[in-house]
Every structure is written in C-alpha cells, then in structure tokens.
C-alpha positions in Angstrom: -67.2 71.3 -20.4 -64.7 73.7 -18.5 -61.2 71.4 -17.4 -61.6 72.9 -14.2 -64.6 70.7 -13.9 -64.0 67.4 -15.3 -63.9 65.9 -12.0 -64.7 62.6 -11.2 -68.6 62.1 -10.1 -70.1 59.8 -7.7 -72.0 57.0 -9.1 -75.5 55.2 -8.0 -77.2 52.3 -9.3 -81.1 51.8 -9.2 -83.4 50.1 -11.0 -85.3 52.9 -12.0 -84.5 56.0 -11.9 -87.2 58.8 -12.7 -86.8 62.2 -13.8 -89.4 65.0 -12.5 -91.3 64.5 -9.4 -94.7 65.4 -10.6 -97.8 63.6 -11.6 -96.7 60.9 -14.3 -93.4 60.7 -12.5 -94.6 60.2 -9.1 -97.6 57.7 -10.1 -94.9 55.5 -11.9 -92.7 55.5 -8.7 -95.6 54.7 -6.7 -97.0 51.7 -9.0 -93.6 50.2 -9.2 -93.3 49.9 -5.7 -96.6 48.4 -5.6 -95.6 45.8 -7.6 -92.5 44.6 -6.4 -94.7 44.5 -3.1 -97.3 42.3 -4.9 -94.5 39.8 -6.4 -92.6 40.2 -3.4 -89.3 41.2 -5.1 -86.4 44.1 -4.2 -86.8 46.5 -6.2 -84.9 49.8 -6.4 -86.5 53.4 -7.5 -85.6 57.1 -7.3 -86.9 60.2 -8.5 -84.5 63.6 -9.0 -86.5 66.5 -8.7 -85.2 70.6 -9.9 -87.6 72.1 -7.6 -86.6 72.9 -4.3 -89.5 70.3 -2.6 -91.9 68.2 -4.1 -94.4 70.7 -5.5 -92.1 73.9 -5.8 -92.7 73.8 -9.9 -95.8 72.0 -10.1 -98.7 74.7 -12.3 -101.7 73.5 -13.0 -105.6 74.7 -13.1 -106.6 72.6 -11.7 -110.1 70.5 -12.0 -108.8 66.6 -11.2 -111.0 63.4 -12.7 -110.0 61.0 -10.4 -110.0 57.9 -13.1 -106.4 56.8 -12.6 -105.8 58.0 -8.7 -108.8 55.6 -8.2 -107.3 52.6 -10.1 -103.1 54.0 -8.0 -104.5 54.0 -4.9 -108.5 53.7 -4.4 -108.4 54.6 -0.7 -107.4 57.6 -1.5 -110.1 59.4 0.2 -109.1 57.0 3.9 -105.6 58.2 3.1 -105.9 61.7 3.4 -105.5 62.9 -0.1 -106.6 66.7 -0.9 -109.1 66.7 -2.8 -111.3 69.0 -0.7 -113.7 70.1 -3.4 -115.4 68.7 -5.5 -117.3 70.7 -8.6 -120.7 71.2 -7.4 -121.5 74.3 -10.7 -119.8 74.8 -14.0 -120.0 77.0 -17.1 -118.7 77.7 -20.1 -119.3 81.3 -21.5 -118.7 83.2 -24.6 -117.5 86.7 -23.8 -117.7 89.9 -25.8 -115.8 93.4 -24.6 -118.4 94.2 -22.6 -121.1 91.0 -22.5 -120.8 87.4 -21.8 -122.9 84.5 -22.8 -123.6 81.4 -21.5 -123.3 77.7 -23.4 -126.8 75.4 -22.5 -125.5 72.1 -20.9 -127.2 70.8 -24.1 -124.7 71.8 -26.1 -121.8 70.8 -23.9 -119.7 67.7 -25.1 -119.3 64.6 -23.1 -115.5 65.8 -22.2 -115.8 69.1 -20.8 -118.5 68.0 -18.4 -117.1 68.0 -14.9 -119.6 66.0 -13.1 -118.1 63.7 -10.0 -114.7 65.7 -10.4 -112.6 67.8 -7.7 -111.1 71.7 -8.0 -107.2 71.1 -6.3 -104.0 72.3 -5.6 -102.3 69.9 -8.0 -99.0 70.6 -6.3 -100.3 69.5 -2.9 -101.4 66.8 -4.7 -98.2 66.0 -5.7 -97.3 66.5 -2.2 -98.8 64.2 -1.4 -98.3 61.6 -3.9 -94.5 62.4 -2.6 -95.4 61.0 0.8 -97.7 57.8 -0.3 -94.3 56.9 -2.5 -91.5 57.5 0.5 -93.5 55.3 2.6 -93.4 52.5 0.3 -89.9 53.0 -0.2 -89.0 55.1 -3.0 -86.0 58.1 -2.8 -87.1 61.4 -3.8 -84.1 63.9 -4.2 -85.4 67.6 -4.5 -83.5 70.1 -5.2 -81.4 68.4 -7.9 -81.7 69.0 -11.7 -81.0 65.9 -14.1 -78.8 67.8 -16.2 -77.2 65.5 -18.6 -78.4 62.5 -20.4 -75.5 59.4 -19.4 -75.2 56.8 -22.4 -73.9 53.3 -22.8 -71.4 52.4 -25.3 -74.1 51.0 -27.3 -76.0 54.4 -27.5 -78.6 52.8 -24.6 -79.9 55.3 -22.3 -77.7 54.4 -19.4 -79.4 57.2 -16.5 -78.5 60.7 -15.4 -76.2 63.2 -14.1 -77.2 65.8 -11.7 -76.0 69.2 -12.6 -73.0 70.6 -11.1 -73.7 72.9 -7.3 -71.3 76.3 -7.0 -70.8 76.7 -10.4 -69.6 80.2 -11.0 -71.4 82.9 -13.7 -68.6 82.6 -15.5 -68.1 78.6 -15.5 -65.7 77.8 -13.3 -66.0 76.1 -9.8 -67.1 78.9 -7.0 -66.3 78.2 -3.3 -69.1 75.8 -2.8 -68.9 73.2 -5.2 -69.7 70.3 -5.6 -69.9 68.0 -8.3 -73.3 66.1 -9.6 -74.3 62.7 -9.0 -74.4 60.1 -11.8 -78.1 58.0 -11.1 -77.2 54.4 -13.9 -80.8 52.3 -13.8 -81.5 49.6 -15.7 -84.7 51.9 -17.2 -84.9 56.0 -17.1 -88.0 57.1 -16.7 -88.3 61.4 -18.2 -91.4 62.7 -16.7 -90.3 66.5 -16.7 -92.9 67.7 -17.8 -93.9 70.0 -20.9 -91.2 71.0 -23.0 -88.4 68.8 -20.3 -85.2 69.6 -21.7 -84.0 66.2 -21.6 -87.0 65.1 -23.1 -86.2 67.2 -26.3 -82.4 65.6 -26.5 -83.9 62.3 -26.5 -86.5 63.2 -29.2 -83.6 64.7 -31.4 -81.1 61.8 -30.6 -83.8 59.0 -31.5 -85.9 60.4 -34.1 -89.0 59.8 -32.0 -91.0 62.6 -33.8 -90.3 61.1 -37.4 -93.7 59.6 -38.0 -95.8 62.7 -36.1 -96.6 66.1 -36.3 -95.2 68.4 -34.8 -95.8 69.4 -31.2 -98.2 72.8 -30.9 -98.5 74.1 -27.2 -100.0 77.2 -25.3 -99.3 79.0 -22.8 -101.0 79.2 -18.8 -100.7 81.9 -16.8 -102.4 81.7 -13.2 -103.3 83.7 -10.1 -104.8 82.5 -6.7 -106.6 84.5 -4.7 -108.5 85.0 -1.3 -111.9 86.6 -2.2 -114.8 88.1 -0.2 -116.6 85.4 1.2 -119.9 86.8 0.3 -118.9 86.0 -3.7 -117.4 82.6 -2.6 -119.2 79.7 -4.3 -117.2 76.9 -3.5 -116.9 74.1 -6.1 -117.9 76.6 -9.3 -115.9 76.1 -12.4 -116.1 78.6 -15.2 -114.3 78.2 -18.5 -114.5 81.6 -21.2 -113.3 82.2 -24.7 -113.7 85.2 -27.0 -112.5 88.5 -25.3 -110.0 89.8 -25.0 -108.6 87.9 -27.9 -109.2 88.0 -31.2 -111.2 85.1 -33.0 -108.0 83.8 -34.5 -106.3 83.4 -31.6 -106.8 80.4 -29.6 -107.3 80.4 -26.1 -109.3 81.0 -23.0 -109.7 81.2 -19.2 -110.6 79.2 -16.1 -112.0 80.6 -12.8 -112.2 77.6 -10.1 -113.6 78.2 -6.8 -112.0 76.2 -4.5 -111.6 76.3 -0.5 -111.0 78.5 2.0 -112.4 81.9 -0.2 -110.0 80.3 -2.8 -110.0 81.5 -6.6 -108.1 79.7 -8.4 -107.9 82.2 -12.0 -106.2 81.3 -15.2 -105.8 82.3 -19.0 -104.2 80.0 -21.8 -103.1 81.7 -25.1 -102.4 79.1 -27.9 -98.4 79.8 -29.2 -99.4 79.3 -32.9 -100.6 83.2 -32.5 -99.2 85.1 -35.6 -98.8 88.9 -34.2 -95.9 89.7 -32.6 -96.9 92.4 -30.8 -99.8 89.7 -28.8 -98.3 89.3 -25.4 -100.2 86.4 -23.2 -99.4 88.2 -19.8 -101.4 91.3 -20.5 -104.6 89.3 -22.6 -104.9 87.9 -19.1 -104.5 91.1 -16.9 -106.7 92.6 -19.3 -109.4 89.4 -18.9 -109.6 90.2 -14.9 -111.2 93.6 -16.3 -114.6 92.3 -18.0 -117.4 93.1 -16.4 -118.2 89.6 -15.7 -115.5 88.6 -13.9 -113.5 91.5 -11.9 -116.4 92.3 -9.8 -115.1 88.3 -8.3 -111.9 89.9 -7.9 -113.1 93.5 -6.2 -111.7 93.5 -2.5 -110.1 90.2 -2.8 -106.2 89.7 -2.4 -103.9 88.1 -4.9 -102.3 85.2 -3.0 -99.4 83.2 -5.9 -98.5 83.8 -9.2 -97.4 81.4 -11.7 -96.9 80.4 -15.7 -96.1 77.1 -17.1 -96.1 75.8 -20.7 -98.7 73.0 -21.7 -98.7 70.9 -25.0 -102.2 70.8 -26.9 -101.5 68.6 -29.7 -102.5 65.5 -28.3 -102.5 62.0 -30.3 -100.9 63.7 -33.5 -98.1 64.8 -31.8 -97.5 62.0 -29.9 -94.0 61.1 -30.2 -92.6 57.1 -30.2 -92.7 56.9 -26.2 -89.2 54.5 -26.1 -86.2 54.3 -26.9 -83.1 52.0 -25.7 -83.1 52.3 -22.2 -85.8 55.1 -21.4 -89.5 55.9 -21.8 -91.0 59.2 -21.8 -94.0 59.9 -19.8 -96.6 62.7 -18.7 -96.5 66.5 -20.3 -92.6 65.1 -21.7 -94.5 62.7 -24.3 -97.6 65.4 -24.2 -100.7 63.4 -22.6 -103.0 66.1 -22.6 -106.5 66.2 -23.2 -107.0 69.0 -24.8 -111.1 69.6 -25.0 -111.2 68.2 -21.1 -109.0 71.0 -20.6 -107.0 68.7 -18.5 -103.6 66.4 -18.5 -102.8 64.9 -15.1 -105.1 61.6 -14.9 -103.7 60.6 -18.1 -100.7 62.0 -17.5 -101.2 59.8 -14.6 -101.7 56.5 -16.1 -99.2 57.1 -18.8 -96.5 56.6 -15.7 -98.2 53.6 -14.2 -98.3 52.2 -17.7 -95.0 52.5 -18.1 -94.2 51.4 -15.2 -96.0 47.9 -15.1 -94.0 47.4 -18.5 -90.8 48.0 -16.9 -91.5 46.1 -13.9 -92.6 43.0 -16.3 -89.1 43.8 -18.1 -86.5 44.1 -15.1 -88.6 40.9 -13.8 -87.2 38.2 -16.3 -84.0 39.9 -16.3 -84.3 42.5 -19.0 -82.1 45.6 -19.0 -81.3 49.5 -21.2 -83.2 47.6 -23.8 -86.7 49.0 -26.2 -89.8 48.6 -24.3 -91.6 48.9 -26.8 -94.4 46.9 -24.9 -94.7 50.3 -23.2 -96.2 52.5 -26.1 -98.6 49.8 -27.4 -99.9 49.3 -24.0 -100.9 53.2 -23.3 -102.6 53.8 -26.3 -104.5 50.7 -25.6 -105.3 52.1 -22.3 -108.2 54.6 -21.6 -105.9 57.4 -22.1 -104.8 56.2 -25.4 -108.8 55.8 -26.4 -109.1 58.9 -24.8 -106.3 61.2 -26.7 -107.8 59.5 -29.7 -111.4 60.7 -29.4 -109.7 64.3 -28.5 -107.7 64.3 -31.8 -109.7 66.6 -34.3 -110.8 69.3 -31.4 -107.7 71.4 -31.1 -106.6 71.2 -34.9 -110.2 72.9 -35.8 -109.2 76.2 -34.1 -106.8 76.8 -36.5 -110.4 77.7 -38.8 -110.8 80.2 -36.1 -113.3 80.6 -32.8 -116.9 80.2 -34.9 -115.7 77.1 -36.6 -113.8 76.0 -34.6 -116.3 75.8 -32.1 -119.1 75.1 -34.6 -116.4 71.4 -35.5 -115.8 70.5 -31.9 -119.7 70.6 -31.4 -119.9 67.6 -34.7 -116.6 66.1 -33.6 -117.4 65.4 -30.2 -121.2 65.7 -29.5 -122.4 64.1 -32.9 -119.8 62.2 -33.9 -118.7 61.1 -30.2 -115.0 61.4 -31.6 -114.9 59.0 -34.1 -114.7 60.7 -37.3 -113.3 58.4 -40.0 -110.6 61.5 -40.5 -107.5 62.9 -38.4 -107.2 66.5 -39.1 -103.7 68.5 -39.0 -102.1 70.8 -36.8 -100.8 74.1 -38.0 -97.4 73.1 -37.5 -94.4 74.8 -35.3 -95.7 77.4 -33.0 -92.3 79.4 -33.9 -92.8 79.5 -37.4 -96.5 80.6 -37.4 -95.5 84.2 -36.0 -95.3 86.8 -38.8 -93.6 90.1 -39.4 -94.1 93.0 -37.3 -94.3 95.3 -40.5 -97.5 92.7 -41.3 -99.2 93.6 -37.8 -100.7 95.8 -35.8 -99.1 96.8 -32.4 -101.6 96.3 -29.6 -102.3 99.1 -26.7 -102.8 97.2 -23.2 -103.8 99.4 -20.2 -101.9 100.0 -17.8 -101.8 97.7 -14.6 -104.1 99.9 -11.6 -102.4 97.5 -8.7 -105.5 96.2 -7.4 -106.6 94.2 -10.3 -104.1 94.1 -13.0 -100.5 94.2 -12.1 -96.9 94.3 -14.2 -95.1 91.3 -14.9 -92.3 92.0 -12.2 -94.8 92.4 -9.3 -96.1 89.2 -10.6 -93.3 87.6 -10.5 -92.5 88.4 -6.8 -96.1 86.1 -5.9 -94.4 83.6 -7.1 -91.3 83.4 -4.9 -88.6 82.5 -7.7 -85.6 82.8 -7.0 -81.8 81.2 -8.4 -78.4 81.5 -7.4 -77.1 85.0 -8.6 -73.4 83.4 -9.1 -74.5 80.8 -11.8 -74.3 80.3 -15.6 -77.6 82.0 -17.3 -79.5 78.4 -18.1 -81.3 80.5 -21.1 -78.6 80.0 -23.9 -78.7 81.8 -26.9 -76.6 79.8 -30.2 -75.8 83.4 -31.7 -75.8 86.1 -29.7 -76.4 88.3 -33.0 -79.9 86.9 -33.4 -82.3 88.7 -30.7 -80.9 92.5 -32.3 -80.6 91.7 -35.7 -83.4 89.4 -36.7 -85.8 89.3 -33.8 -85.7 92.6 -32.7 -85.6 94.0 -36.3 -88.1 91.7 -37.9 -90.5 90.8 -35.6 -90.1 93.8 -32.8 -88.4 92.2 -29.8 -91.5 89.6 -29.3 -89.5 88.0 -26.3 -90.3 91.1 -24.0 -93.6 90.3 -24.8 -93.8 86.4 -24.7 -92.3 86.0 -21.9 -94.3 86.2 -18.4 -92.0 87.0 -16.2 -89.4 89.7 -17.5 -86.7 88.0 -18.0 -86.0 89.5 -21.4 -85.5 93.0 -22.5 -83.6 95.4 -24.9 -81.6 97.8 -23.5 -79.7 101.0 -25.2 -76.4 100.4 -25.6 -74.5 102.9 -27.3 -75.8 104.1 -30.4 -78.0 100.9 -30.6 -79.5 98.2 -28.4 -78.6 94.7 -26.6 -80.7 91.7 -25.3 -80.4 91.6 -21.5 -81.7 88.2 -20.3 -82.5 88.8 -16.3 -82.7 84.9 -15.6 -83.2 85.6 -11.9 -87.0 86.1 -12.8 -87.4 82.9 -14.9 -90.1 81.1 -13.7 -89.2 77.9 -15.7 -92.4 78.0 -18.2 -90.6 77.2 -21.5 -92.3 79.6 -23.3 -88.9 81.0 -24.8 -87.9 78.2 -25.8 -91.3 77.4 -28.1 -92.1 80.8 -29.5 -88.9 82.1 -30.1 -89.1 82.7 -33.7 -86.0 82.0 -34.7 -85.3 78.9 -32.2 -82.2 80.9 -30.7 -83.5 80.6 -27.4 -82.2 77.4 -25.2 -83.7 76.7 -22.3 -81.1 74.5 -19.8 -81.7 73.6 -16.4 -80.2 75.9 -13.6 -79.2 74.5 -10.5 -81.0 72.7 -8.9 -83.8 73.7 -6.3 -83.9 77.5 -8.3 -87.0 79.1 -9.7 -90.3 79.1 -8.7 -91.4 77.9 -5.0 -95.2 77.9 -5.3 -96.9 76.9 -2.1 -100.3 75.4 -3.4 -100.9 76.0 -7.2 
C-alpha cells in the first residue's frame, strides 16, 4: 500500500457481515433476522454491495424455481414479489445453420421442465429482497466494495474492509479521498457471485479446493428487447443448442418472453473452448441471425445488454464451504444446477442454511470459529441433493454435443441422476486453449446495427461507468506476458473472450502493446478465468462503478 494511503480507518462491529447483495446474501440476511425475531434475540447484520444500488450488478436469464423463496417468505405473492410471468409454454430446440428441430417433451429430463416456474428479472427480485431485508433491520450499504479480508492474529477471518474512495490512477489520494471502513463480525459471509475476488483469495489461503475438481465456467451474454406485440408470447421459454457453436463447444441459448412485450435473449458458452479465435460475443450476435430467431427480434428494439460468468462445475467442484470466521454461499461457492439452467433457488438455499448455522452458533456464544455444520447441512438439504443428481451432466459434454446429449438422457431420465459413478471434468478452463497455429480463424459477419451490434455499442446499453481517475482494476502480474505469450502464441485471445471491448492490442513503435480500457468493464470475470497464462487478475474497482442494469 502507498504510504500516503496508510491512514486509520473507522471500524464497526456487527454480528454478521455479508459481502454481496445477491440472492444468497440477501436470503442469508433475511433468514438471520427472522431467526432473531423468532427467538427474541438482538442481532446486527449488514451487507456491503459494490453496485451503485441493490440489483445494479445482477444479471441472469432468468427462470426462477420458487422452492427457496417459498420457504423464506411463504407469502411472497401477498408481499408483492416481482414474479409476474409464470411459464406457460417451453421448447428445447436443436439448431443447424438453417433449420431447427424441437425435442419432444417426452425426451426432456425432469430437471429441464419449467412448469410452475416464473420468468423474472433477477435484479428486480434482489431489489425486492433488499426491501424485505431492510424492513427486518438489516443495514445495506450499496456503492461500497469489499476490497480486503481482515484476519485475527490466529488466522481466522475478522471481517472485511471496504475500498478507499477517491484514489487517483497513480495510487495517491485524490482531492476527494476517503479511506475505506472496517467491518468486524463474528462471522463473515462471502456471497459475491461467480468468481468472487475475495472468495478466490479465501480458497487459496484455506486450501478450500484441495479435495475437489477444478471449477469450470461459462460466460452468459444477455440482451433485453422490446418486441412487436403480435410476436410476443408471454410465458414462453425457449432453449437451444447447436448452431452457431461447433459440436465440441459446450453452450446454448435462452429466449424468455416476459411481461410488457419484453424478451430476454441470451447465449452461454462454456469457457473450456479450445479455439483462441472463438468469440462468445460474436457467437451470440451470429445466433440472433438464425431464421428461427431473427423474426422475433425484427421490428423490435434492444433495451439493455450485459454479461456475467457462471459456475458450471456443480458438486464435483464445490469447495469446502467454511473456514475459521466465515463461509462461502451461492455462486461464490458454485451452487448452480447446470441441467436445470438455474442457480437462484440453490444460491438462496445455501444462504439460508448458512444463516441457520451461524445463528445457532452465535446463540451459544461462538464467534470466528469454523461453521463446519453448514457444509454438512447444505449437502443434506434439497439443494445439495439436487447438485448430486445433476453432477454427471456437464462433464459428459467433454465428449461433444451428441454424446453429451445421449448420456444426459440416460443419466437423467433412466437413472434419475443416481448413477453409481461420478464423471470428471476436463480441468481448468484456461488450460484448454490451444495455440493459434493449431486452430482455424473464425470469420464473423459484420454487425448490421439492427439485430447484431458491435461491442462498444452494446456496452453503452449496460450503463457501465467507472470513475476515470482511479487505479486500473484489471491488473497484470507481468506486463510483458500479453505481447510475448498471449499475442505470440494465442493471437491475443483476450480481445475476443472479453464481451465488453476492454482489451485491445495497439501499435506502439515497431511492435504492439496491450491497452486495457477498464472503463468498459462489466465485471463479468471472464478475463480472470480464461486468460491462458492466468496473468490477468480482476480486483474490485471503486464502489459504485461497473454496470447499472435496470431490470436484468
């Protein structure tokens, strides 16, 4: 730390501090306060959220299974939860370049049926959950990024510190400098979402992934459209696989018809792809031109854009969920159910289970110790059992689309997820990338400005903004690696795997250099995951920066 920034920080003591106001963090907070009320016990709970408001950084498809919400707030309908569109019809379609084949419902595994579920804006659900939490006495601090983990002398987690505000790009205090604040707690919940930067540190420090397989990820890219009323089918859920991806690339699309003539359309690409010339963003744009997709969008207008990485590893990659003084919940842990294409209900349940474990411990005078009971309780919950039955689906696709699809049918329909074996994943995503010399470049069509768009135009639809005079939050371990290794060996894949135009190679003298346009960053974390040399490290920028998703 720069000496000029070694200033004394104010501190606050609470019972539980939660990092991240997403589904798991908010569910934790609500459950903690419910238990305190039921047991007539005083409890102080606070949430720090790096987005400018609750929901600002939340992006998901999303189709919600209400099981966790039913348990947490049984009267959610009466309380006005923003679940307005029940699923009325669903299709799974395999695409070729010009055709589409619908899968008969008879051949759909039980986990892929959506009867009783709702098409929602997860951001709006989190805003509503935030209101419920505050009504129970939870303090929520949006615009404050947890930038540092604090430890006791014995190594247990003491809490977190929020990032300093007003630090200039050169690392010195600016004219509006304000030091961060320390939040000390009996237990700290890390609920940052997929590839949380503090969760990543905790996994290393406490060796939480020692006995599990390496996590595998996908990138989800989403747009929200307002379409012509005659094309709108409220409640329709469509998923596709196949074109434009080659059979050796895991991925697919979603198209969800919400209320008010709005359609959420998105594309997910597994980050274990091998060709460095592949661009998930361009694959999404190309997908929208398919003859069975394009007509839905023609005549409509795009409202919003965003991207976010997601955990795909499931049970095999679930780390140890506890460590002295804290826990991992939700996508910070990796609780997404891949066959269901859903993670909200399992994230919420993990937060609720963690809350119950922490409350019981605090009630008996415990603090800053290991909540080992949380790990066991989650794995024994319905959410843990879901992950167990889903465990073999994602790794089967390392054999390709056809073999993975056939295996999934056998595993999920015939065996009901109860196979006596557990398949292994392929290994770390960044290590799957082949050298450019072994791969064929992909010729993507130019955007038409009506259905398909360039990256920078898309970023403008995410309302992304960062204070320009601040340290770059996309850091490099070695400044020479992007040109000497990534560009030389892989033809600069960061230009293509980033969905926001953050990275570009520019001419400098007789060579090139990597330029990082951190202002564009939508906090998807793809670069931190897919960089073949693991040279890029995402750290939190100043609180309040990043995207401001309205209803994603």
